[in-house]
C-alpha positions as CSV (number, residue, x, y, z in Angstrom):
1,I,-9.6,5.0,8.5
2,F,-6.3,4.2,6.7
3,T,-7.5,0.9,5.8
4,G,-10.6,2.2,4.3
5,I,-8.8,4.8,2.2
6,A,-6.4,2.1,0.8
7,D,-9.3,-0.2,0.0
8,R,-11.3,2.5,-1.9
9,A,-8.0,3.5,-3.8
10,A,-7.2,0.1,-4.8
11,Q,-11.0,-0.6,-6.1
12,G,-10.6,2.7,-8.1
13,T,-13.6,4.2,-6.1
14,A,-11.6,6.9,-4.2
15,A,-12.5,10.6,-5.1
16,D,-9.1,11.4,-6.4
17,P,-8.1,9.9,-9.6
18,E,-4.4,9.7,-8.3
19,A,-5.6,7.7,-5.1
20,A,-4.4,4.2,-6.6
21,R,-0.9,6.0,-6.8
22,Y,-1.0,6.6,-3.0
23,A,-2.7,3.7,-1.9
24,P,0.3,1.7,-0.5
25,L,1.0,4.7,1.8
26,A,-1.9,4.4,3.6
27,G,-1.2,1.0,5.1
28,R,2.3,2.4,6.4
29,F,0.5,5.7,7.8
30,A,-1.9,3.4,9.9
31,Q,1.1,1.3,10.9
32,R,3.0,4.3,12.1
33,A,-0.2,5.9,13.9
34,W,-0.4,2.6,16.1
35,E,3.3,2.7,16.9
36,V,3.0,6.4,17.9
37,L,0.0,5.5,20.1
38,G,2.1,2.7,21.7
39,E,-0.6,0.2,20.8
40,T,-0.6,-2.9,18.8
41,P,-2.8,-2.9,15.6
42,P,-5.6,-5.4,15.3
43,E,-5.1,-8.6,13.5
44,G,-6.5,-8.8,10.0
């Protein structure tokens, strides 16, 4: 889900006009979620 948010924000298709400003955070949120779960994120 976080990757999709980052992609939409980077493309300028997110609902919030400020999304591009916050897009870099989405990847970090996703990474942290994997860490909290004790899992390794998928490659890609």
